[in-house]
C-alpha positions as CSV (number, residue, x, y, z in Angstrom):
1,X,19.6,11.0,-0.4
2,X,19.6,13.5,-3.6
3,X,19.4,16.9,-2.9
4,X,19.7,18.0,-6.3
5,X,16.3,16.9,-7.5
6,X,14.5,19.8,-8.7
7,X,11.9,18.3,-11.6
8,X,10.1,15.8,-10.4
9,X,9.0,15.0,-13.9
10,X,11.7,15.0,-15.7
11,X,12.5,10.9,-16.3
12,X,14.2,9.4,-12.5
13,X,15.8,5.4,-11.8
14,X,14.7,3.2,-9.4
15,X,17.2,0.3,-9.2
16,X,17.1,-0.8,-12.2
17,X,13.7,0.7,-13.8
18,X,13.9,3.8,-15.9
19,X,10.6,6.0,-15.3
20,X,8.8,8.6,-16.9
21,X,8.6,10.9,-13.9
22,X,9.1,10.6,-10.1
23,X,5.1,10.7,-9.5
24,X,3.7,6.8,-9.2
25,X,-0.3,6.1,-8.4
26,X,-0.1,4.5,-5.1
27,X,-1.7,1.7,-3.6
28,X,-5.2,1.7,-3.5
29,X,-7.9,-1.8,-3.5
30,X,-9.6,-2.1,-7.0
31,X,-12.7,-4.3,-5.3
32,X,-12.8,-5.2,-9.6
33,X,-11.3,-8.4,-9.4
34,X,-14.5,-10.6,-8.9
35,X,-13.3,-14.9,-7.3
36,X,-9.9,-13.3,-8.1
37,X,-9.5,-12.6,-11.9
38,X,-8.2,-9.6,-13.7
39,X,-11.4,-7.8,-15.5
40,X,-11.6,-5.5,-17.5
41,X,-12.5,-3.3,-15.1
42,X,-9.4,-3.4,-13.3
43,X,-7.3,-3.1,-16.4
44,X,-9.1,0.7,-17.2
45,X,-8.9,1.2,-14.0
46,X,-5.0,1.0,-14.1
47,X,-4.6,2.7,-17.4
48,X,-6.5,5.0,-16.9
49,X,-3.9,6.8,-14.3
50,X,-1.2,5.9,-17.0
51,X,-2.9,7.3,-20.3
52,X,-2.8,10.5,-17.7
53,X,0.9,11.4,-17.1
54,X,2.3,8.5,-13.8
55,X,5.6,7.2,-14.4
56,X,4.0,3.8,-12.7
57,X,0.9,2.8,-11.5
58,X,0.9,0.2,-8.6
59,X,-2.0,-2.8,-8.6
60,X,-3.7,-3.0,-4.7
61,X,-3.0,-5.1,-3.9
62,X,-2.0,-9.1,-5.0
63,X,-1.9,-11.3,-1.8
64,X,0.7,-14.1,-1.3
65,X,-1.3,-16.7,0.7
66,X,-4.8,-17.6,0.5
67,X,-4.8,-16.7,4.1
68,X,-3.8,-13.4,3.7
69,X,-6.2,-12.1,1.5
70,X,-8.6,-9.3,3.2
71,X,-11.0,-11.3,1.1
72,X,-11.7,-14.2,-1.1
73,X,-12.7,-12.0,-4.4
74,X,-8.9,-10.8,-4.1
75,X,-5.8,-11.9,-6.2
76,X,-3.9,-15.1,-4.9
77,X,-1.1,-15.0,-6.8
78,X,-0.8,-18.1,-8.8
79,X,0.8,-19.8,-12.1
80,X,-3.7,-19.0,-13.1
81,X,-2.5,-15.5,-12.8
82,X,0.5,-14.4,-15.0
83,X,-1.8,-14.1,-18.4
84,X,-4.3,-12.4,-17.3
85,X,-1.8,-9.9,-15.0
86,X,0.5,-10.0,-18.5
87,X,-3.3,-8.7,-20.3
88,X,-3.3,-5.4,-17.7
89,X,1.0,-5.2,-17.9
90,X,0.4,-5.1,-21.3
91,X,-2.4,-2.1,-21.0
92,X,0.1,-0.1,-19.1
93,X,2.7,-0.1,-20.7
94,X,1.4,0.1,-23.8
95,X,0.2,4.3,-22.1
96,X,4.4,4.4,-21.9
97,X,3.9,3.9,-18.0
98,X,5.8,1.0,-15.3
99,X,3.8,-1.0,-13.3
100,X,4.0,-2.7,-9.7
101,X,2.5,-4.9,-7.9
102,X,1.8,-4.4,-4.3
103,X,2.4,-8.0,-2.9
104,X,1.4,-8.5,1.1
105,X,-0.1,-11.1,3.5
106,X,-3.3,-9.1,5.0
107,X,-2.9,-11.1,8.3
108,X,-5.1,-9.6,11.1
109,X,-6.7,-7.4,8.5
110,X,-8.5,-10.7,6.4
111,X,-11.2,-12.0,6.3
112,X,-11.4,-15.6,8.0
113,X,-14.1,-16.0,7.1
114,X,-14.4,-15.1,3.4
115,X,-11.2,-16.9,2.6
116,X,-12.0,-19.6,3.9
117,X,-9.0,-19.9,6.6
118,X,-8.8,-18.6,9.8
119,X,-6.8,-14.7,8.7
120,X,-2.9,-14.8,10.7
121,X,-1.9,-12.8,13.1
122,X,1.8,-12.7,15.5
123,X,-0.6,-13.4,18.6
124,X,-4.0,-14.7,19.0
125,X,-7.0,-12.6,18.3
126,X,-10.9,-12.0,17.7
127,X,-11.7,-10.5,14.5
128,X,-14.8,-9.2,14.4
129,X,-15.3,-9.3,10.6
130,X,-14.9,-12.8,10.7
131,X,-16.6,-14.1,14.1
132,X,-13.7,-16.3,15.1
133,X,-10.1,-15.9,16.3
134,X,-7.7,-15.9,14.1
135,X,-4.4,-18.4,14.0
136,X,-0.8,-17.4,15.3
137,X,2.2,-19.2,13.1
138,X,4.2,-20.6,14.5
139,X,7.9,-20.9,12.7
140,X,7.2,-23.5,10.0
141,X,3.8,-20.7,9.5
142,X,6.5,-18.1,9.1
143,X,8.7,-19.9,6.0
144,X,6.0,-20.5,4.3
145,X,5.1,-17.2,4.2
146,X,8.6,-15.6,3.5
147,X,8.5,-18.5,0.6
148,X,5.1,-17.0,-0.8
149,X,6.5,-13.4,-1.2
150,X,9.5,-15.0,-3.5
151,X,7.5,-17.1,-5.1
152,X,4.9,-14.1,-6.0
153,X,8.1,-11.9,-6.9
154,X,9.1,-14.1,-9.4
155,X,5.6,-14.6,-11.2
156,X,4.6,-10.2,-11.2
157,X,8.2,-10.8,-13.3
158,X,7.2,-13.0,-15.3
159,X,3.4,-11.2,-15.4
160,X,5.0,-8.0,-17.0
161,X,5.3,-5.8,-14.0
162,X,8.2,-3.8,-13.4
163,X,8.6,-3.7,-9.5
164,X,7.1,-4.5,-6.6
165,X,6.3,-2.9,-3.5
166,X,6.2,-5.5,-0.1
167,X,2.8,-5.2,1.9
168,X,4.8,-3.4,5.5
169,X,2.2,-1.3,6.6
170,X,-0.7,-0.3,7.8
171,X,-1.0,-3.4,10.4
172,X,-1.2,-5.9,7.8
173,X,1.3,-9.0,8.6
174,X,4.1,-8.0,8.8
175,X,2.7,-4.6,10.2
176,X,1.4,-6.2,12.5
177,X,4.5,-8.0,13.6
178,X,6.5,-4.9,13.5
179,X,3.3,-4.0,16.1
180,X,4.7,-4.0,20.0
181,X,0.5,-3.9,21.1
182,X,0.0,-6.9,18.8
183,X,3.0,-8.9,19.0
184,X,2.8,-10.4,22.1
185,X,5.6,-13.0,20.8
186,X,7.8,-14.5,23.1
187,X,9.9,-16.1,20.7
188,X,12.8,-15.3,17.9
189,X,9.8,-13.2,15.9
190,X,8.4,-11.7,19.5
191,X,9.7,-9.1,22.4
192,X,12.9,-6.9,21.2
193,X,12.2,-4.8,18.0
194,X,15.6,-6.9,15.9
195,X,13.1,-9.7,16.4
196,X,9.5,-8.5,15.2
197,X,11.3,-6.8,12.5
198,X,12.9,-10.2,11.6
199,X,9.9,-11.4,9.7
200,X,10.2,-7.9,7.1
201,X,13.7,-8.6,6.6
202,X,13.9,-11.8,5.7
203,X,10.8,-11.0,3.4
204,X,12.7,-8.5,2.1
205,X,16.3,-10.7,1.1
206,X,14.4,-12.9,0.5
207,X,12.0,-11.7,-3.1
208,X,15.6,-9.8,-3.7
209,X,17.4,-13.2,-4.1
210,X,14.2,-14.7,-6.0
211,X,14.0,-11.6,-8.4
212,X,17.9,-10.5,-8.3
213,X,17.9,-6.7,-11.0
214,X,14.5,-7.6,-13.0
215,X,12.7,-6.0,-11.7
216,X,12.5,-2.7,-8.6
217,X,11.5,-4.2,-5.3
218,X,9.5,-1.1,-2.9
219,X,9.0,-2.0,0.8
220,X,5.5,0.4,1.6
221,X,6.2,0.6,5.6
222,X,4.5,2.3,8.0
223,X,6.2,5.0,10.4
224,X,3.6,5.8,12.6
225,X,1.2,2.8,14.0
226,X,-1.7,5.7,15.7
227,X,-2.2,3.8,18.4
228,X,-1.2,4.3,21.7
229,X,0.7,0.9,22.6
230,X,1.6,0.5,19.0
231,X,5.2,1.4,17.1
232,X,5.8,4.3,16.3
233,X,8.6,6.4,14.7
234,X,12.0,5.8,16.5
235,X,11.6,1.7,16.4
236,X,10.2,2.6,12.6
237,X,13.7,5.0,12.2
238,X,15.7,1.6,13.5
239,X,13.3,-1.1,10.7
240,X,14.5,1.7,7.9
241,X,17.9,1.8,8.9
242,X,18.0,-2.0,8.8
243,X,16.0,-2.9,5.6
244,X,18.2,0.1,4.2
245,X,21.9,-2.2,5.4
246,X,20.8,-5.0,4.2
247,X,20.5,-3.3,0.5
248,X,17.2,-5.7,-0.6
249,X,15.4,-2.8,-1.0
250,X,15.3,-0.2,-4.0
251,X,13.2,2.7,-2.4
252,X,11.0,2.7,1.2
253,X,7.6,4.5,0.6
254,X,6.6,6.4,4.1
255,X,2.8,5.7,5.2
256,X,1.3,6.4,8.4
257,X,-2.0,3.8,10.6
258,X,-3.3,0.9,10.9
259,X,-7.1,-0.7,8.9
260,X,-7.4,-2.1,12.2
261,X,-7.0,0.2,14.5
262,X,-6.8,4.0,13.7
263,X,-7.0,3.7,9.6
264,X,-8.3,7.8,9.9
265,X,-4.4,8.5,10.2
266,X,-3.5,7.9,6.8
267,X,-6.2,9.1,5.4
268,X,-7.1,12.6,6.9
269,X,-9.6,14.9,6.1
270,X,-13.5,14.2,6.5
271,X,-14.6,10.6,8.3
272,X,-17.3,9.1,6.8
273,X,-18.6,7.3,10.1
274,X,-22.2,7.0,8.8
275,X,-21.9,5.8,5.5
276,X,-19.0,3.1,6.3
277,X,-21.3,1.6,9.2
278,X,-24.0,0.8,6.3
279,X,-21.7,-1.1,4.7
280,X,-21.6,-4.0,7.1
281,X,-24.6,-6.0,8.3
282,X,-25.7,-6.2,12.3
283,X,-24.1,-6.9,14.4
284,X,-21.3,-5.8,13.8
285,X,-22.4,-2.8,11.5
286,X,-23.8,-1.7,15.7
287,X,-20.9,-1.9,16.6
288,X,-19.4,0.5,13.8
289,X,-21.6,2.9,14.5
290,X,-20.8,3.2,18.6
291,X,-17.3,2.7,17.9
292,X,-17.4,5.0,14.9
293,X,-15.9,7.7,16.7
294,X,-13.1,5.7,18.0
295,X,-12.4,3.7,15.3
296,X,-12.8,6.8,12.4
297,X,-11.6,9.7,13.8
298,X,-11.0,12.8,12.2
299,X,-7.7,14.6,11.4
300,X,-7.5,18.0,9.7
301,X,-6.5,17.3,5.9
302,X,-3.5,19.8,5.0
303,X,-0.8,19.1,1.8
304,X,1.8,17.1,2.2
305,X,0.5,16.1,5.9
306,X,3.0,13.3,6.6
307,X,6.1,15.2,5.4
308,X,7.7,16.1,9.3
309,X,7.6,12.0,9.8
310,X,9.0,11.7,6.8
311,X,11.6,14.0,7.5
312,X,12.8,12.0,10.1
313,X,13.9,9.7,7.9
314,X,15.2,11.7,5.1
315,X,17.9,12.4,7.7
316,X,18.8,9.4,8.4
317,X,18.7,7.5,5.4
318,X,20.4,7.5,2.3
319,X,18.3,5.1,0.7
320,X,15.4,6.8,-1.8
321,X,12.2,7.6,-0.5
322,X,9.1,7.4,-1.7
323,X,6.9,10.7,0.0
324,X,3.1,9.4,0.6
325,X,0.4,11.8,1.6
326,X,-2.1,14.8,0.7
327,X,0.6,15.6,-2.8
328,X,-1.7,16.7,-4.8
329,X,-0.4,19.9,-6.8
330,X,3.3,20.7,-8.9
331,X,3.7,22.9,-5.3
332,X,3.2,19.9,-2.9
333,X,5.9,17.5,-6.2
334,X,8.2,20.6,-6.1
335,X,7.8,20.5,-2.3
336,X,9.3,17.0,-1.8
337,X,11.9,17.4,-4.0
338,X,13.9,20.3,-2.0
339,X,13.0,18.3,1.1
340,X,14.9,15.2,-0.4
341,X,12.5,12.8,-1.5
342,X,13.6,11.1,-4.9
343,X,9.8,10.0,-5.9
344,X,6.2,10.9,-4.9
345,X,3.2,9.1,-5.0
346,X,-0.8,10.0,-4.6
347,X,-4.4,7.8,-4.8
348,X,-7.3,10.2,-4.1
349,X,-6.2,12.8,-5.9
350,X,-5.5,10.4,-8.8
351,X,-8.8,8.0,-8.1
352,X,-11.0,12.0,-8.5
353,X,-9.2,12.9,-11.7
354,X,-6.5,10.5,-13.6
355,X,-5.7,13.5,-15.8
356,X,-4.4,15.5,-13.0
357,X,-0.8,15.1,-14.2
358,X,-1.3,15.7,-17.7
359,X,-2.9,18.8,-16.0
360,X,-0.1,19.7,-14.0
361,X,1.5,19.2,-17.5
362,X,0.2,21.6,-19.5
363,X,-0.8,23.7,-15.8
364,X,1.7,24.3,-13.0
365,X,-0.9,25.9,-11.1
366,X,-3.4,23.0,-12.0
367,X,-4.7,21.2,-8.5
368,X,-6.1,18.5,-7.7
369,X,-9.9,17.8,-7.4
370,X,-11.1,16.2,-4.8
371,X,-12.3,17.2,-2.0
372,X,-10.9,14.2,1.2
373,X,-14.4,13.5,1.9
374,X,-13.2,9.7,1.9
375,X,-16.6,8.5,0.3
376,X,-13.7,7.1,-1.4
377,X,-13.6,4.8,1.6
378,X,-16.3,3.0,1.3
379,X,-16.7,1.6,-1.7
380,X,-13.5,-0.6,-1.9
381,X,-16.1,-2.8,-0.8
382,X,-18.1,-3.4,-3.9
383,X,-15.7,-0.8,-6.8
384,X,-13.4,1.2,-5.6
385,X,-14.4,4.2,-7.3
386,X,-14.5,8.7,-6.2
387,X,-18.1,9.1,-5.3
388,X,-17.6,12.6,-6.8
389,X,-16.5,11.8,-10.3
390,X,-19.1,10.4,-13.7
391,X,-17.5,7.8,-15.0
392,X,-18.5,6.8,-19.0
393,X,-19.5,3.5,-19.3
394,X,-16.3,1.5,-19.4
395,X,-14.0,3.8,-18.5
396,X,-12.4,4.3,-15.1
């Protein structure tokens, strides 16, 4: 831990990578890749915050396996997309920023019906998205998933990405294995925490061995699922210690919540229940309307709202940490630096105003225009955007 950090806008090193500042555009699914293609729309989406001054933008997310896509229009890492992704990385680099690929396997969050292959979860469960049961992977399946992550990381490096972020959060596959609620296995990947953490550790080590020091390797880790019976902070801290001791990661980005069971725990602010339900067809829309107050709970927004959780990791770990959640002003960025975090990440604030960091650099009193209505959540099913922002033609 570096307690002497004072300037969030100064250049900083992330593993082998030198960033122009310590601000990262966090991963938010873009819904701008129909058929899994890298479109001009997707490129513009990431060019905007890069031109707006961030140190690095994160492409979210690049699935490592066919069944690991959240749905069929998600980018699947393969040799055929390397040239397409090179257009994106070149565009971001031309704006002076670095670019990271979030690599992940959606696990039980995937829509198996959309993908044409059953979703995967540590233990079998019924998926209301696909109206079908998930697949419980055996050892061979999991070995293939580990290899898929390593292969995808090499492809990301070949495509010009400066970093990869491994998705170990929000009850996607690795996070689902960490959860004692979702992982009821009795083999070497279930039961004791050391077994439930095995997949995360194997993936991190395999990715590092595959890419060496070509690019930075980070992971997004859930500190608390926010769900009774799910992963809580004491166990997550131990997972963080193991990941640190393994030495495969250059940083951890800390988050909370479950895309399956409690997404608002990591969003905070208004819960767009009616808008969310209207995005689905009956009978799922009816079920969401009746269950919305349980699934989309309301948590108040305040600046740096994950700091209390993250402080516990900062006290226990010496590796670089990225603070996420309610980072919307120079004041909250400076707070993160004083608390000993090496980097900060933001998402909704940059969706509202990609030029936010440039504004902060010009005026330290500048603040985000985001009102935390969270209606952007609903747009991920069509084309992710801030509903309050008017977009000029061809600009995201």
